[in-house]
N, C-alpha and C positions, 0 to 999 in steps of 0.2 A: 530498393524496389518495393512498392506496396503490393500486398497480397489481396486478392479478392476474398470477400467473405462468402463462404460456400454454405452457409446455413440459413435458417429462417428464424424470424423473431416472433415470439408469442408473449402476450401479456399474462401475468400471473395474479393480478389483483382480482379479488372475488367477483366484482361486477363484470369483469371482462375476461375471465379466466379462459385461456385457450384461444383467444382472438389473435389472429396474425396481424402484424403491423409492418409496414414497409420501412426500409432503412431511413428514407427521408422523413417520414412522419415520426419515427422513433427519435431521430436527432432533433428535429424542429419542435415537436410538441412535447416530448417527454424528457429531453436531456439539456438542450442548449441554455435554458433559463434556470436550471436547478442550482441550488447552492451547494449541494453535496451529492456526489455520485460514487457509489461503491462498486467496484468491478472485481468479481471473482474469476479465477482463470485456472486452466491447466497450464503449468509452466511451459513456456517456449512454443506455444501453439500459434502458428502464423495467422490464422483467421481471427483468433481472439486478440492478438496484438494489433492487427489491422483495425478491429473494432475499437480498441482502446485509443488508437491514433485518431480515428474519426471522432470519437467522443471528445477528446481534449481539444481538437481543432474546432469542433462545433461550438464548444463552450467559449473558446477564445474568440471566435468570430462574433459571438453575441456581445462580447465586451467592445469589440471594434465598432459595432453598429450603434452603440450608445455613446460613441465618441469619447472613450476613455483615452486620455493623452499619455502616451509613454513611448516616444519615438525611439529612445535608446534603452536597451535592457540594462537594468541596474539590479544588483544582487547583494544582499547582506551576506557577510561572512559567517553569520550565526547558523548553527544547525538547529534542527527542529525543536527540541525541548526548550531552547533558550530564546526562541522567537526570531522574527525577521523584521528589521526596522522599516522595510519597504511595505507600507500599508496600503499602497494603491491597489485597486482591484486587479487580481490576477487569477488565472487558473493554476492552482497550486497542486501539482501532481505528486502524491506521496507514494513512494515506491517501496514495496516489500523487500526487494532484492538488495536494497542499500540500507545500511544501518544509520543510526543517528549520530554515530561517531563523528567528531568535528573534522577529522582528516578526510572522511568519506564525503562529508558535505562540501569540503573545500574543492574536491575534484569535480563534484557536480556543479558547483558555482563556476569553476573555471571552464567547464564544458559549456554551460549555458551562455557564458560570455564570449565563447569562441576562442578562448585562449588555448584550448586543446581540442583535438578532434576525437572521433569515435574510437579509433585505434588506441590513442593515448589514454582515453577514459578507461577502456577495458584493461589495458596494461596496468594502470595505476590501481584499479579495483583489485586485480589479482595480486598486486604487490602488497596491498594492505592485508589481504588474505583472510579476513575474519568471516566472510559470508559465503563465497565459493559458488555462486550461481553462474550459469552460462548466460552472458549478456548478449551474445551475438544475435539471437532471434529477436531481440528488442531494439535492434538498430533503427527500424522504421519509426517507432514511437519516440525514441531518444532524439533522433535527428529532426523529427517534426517539432519537438519541444525546443531544440536548440535554435531553429530558424525563427521561432515565434516569440516576439517581445512580450506577449501576454501570458506566457506559460513559464512557471518556475518549477524546478525539480527539487524534491526533498527526499532524503533517506528517512524511512518511516519505522524501521524495526530496531529494537534494542539489539546491540551486538550479541552474537551467539555466545560469547564468553560468559554472559550473565546466566543464560540457561544452563550452561555447563556448571557454573558455580552453584546454582540451585540443586542440580542433580548430585553434586559432590558434598556440599556443606549445608544444604537444607534451605527451606523457603525463607525463613526469617533473615538469614544472612544475605540472600539475594535481594530481598526487599530493601534492606538497609543500604546496601551498596548501590542499588539502582536509584533509590531516592536521593542519595547524596549527590549524584550528578544530574538529577532532574529528568531521568528517563521515565519515571512513573510518578503519579501524584503522591502526596504525603499521606493520603488516607487510603491508599491501595492496600488490600489484604490478600489478593490472589485467591479469594474464595470462589469456588465454582459450584454450580448446582449439580444434582444427580442427573437431571435431564441433559445438561450440557455434557457431562461425562459419558452418558449413554451414547450420545452421538460421537464424541471424540474416540471412545474405545472402538466403536463399530468401524471407524475409518482405519484403525490400526489392524484390526483382526479380520475384517471382512464379514463380520457377523451382520445379519439382516436385522437392524434395530426395529423393524416393523413386523417381523415375523411372529408367529404364535409362540408364546413362552420364551420370547427372545431374551428377556431380562434374566431368566434362569441361567443363561449361559454367559452373562456379562462377566468379564474378567476384571477383577479389582486391582491387579498388580500395577497398573499405571496411575492409580489414584494419588499416591503420596508424592511422586516426584515428576514423572513425565507430564501429567495433567497440569499441575501448577506451572511447569516450565512453559507449556503452551499458553496458559493464561497470561503469563508474564509478557510474552511476545504480543499477544492481542491487546493487553492493557497499555503497553507502551505505544502502540500505534494509535489507539484511541486517544491517549493523552496528547500525542503529537497533533492529531487532527483537531482536537478541542482547542489547543493553543493557537494553531494556525487559523482556525475559524474566526477568532476574535479580530483578525486583521482586516477583514472586509466581509 
């Protein structure tokens, strides 16, 4: 069952900051023809998931309107870092909750092809066990993608085992192991800026990063391990997006 979106949409670009935009205008004028859309979310929020569903369907409909031919959904068995041999234009939805592990991509491929249903997808996801997110709230978006031949689903995050490896054995070991299997680029260093860390730490501690003398209370204890572990996750998804972007 789809959920209604109980919020309002406002533009943040400097020229139109604070201007409200209708859902139809948002989708038709600002989303459907875009090459890349990034959606941030509070995990499991039904209105946000409904927005995601409408975004992916709007982008898929724009492909249908230009008469892209793909009557039968075809999926490569490859996972994100290794590419996908189907280079026909698609809406490629890259999911944070799924990792780039090949076993996880296999269940996404099977789901997209209709070989398994939503219950089987969730069961297989739990059986793999590396990620641990609650997928039930995402049923609407997942089933929308399964029904649509113009949408492909991809796991987008490095498996959590690599972040744990970094926390235990250090940054260089994690970089080496992740590069060996193609989860991050060969020139990745996981170096972050102090501005990025200021934001990251504020999310963990609740410190107001914009408050007066805020940086005097900045806690450096996350700098050496937890911060690069987060960069590792972000870098892997960016690498996945960059690889898939070359397909169309």
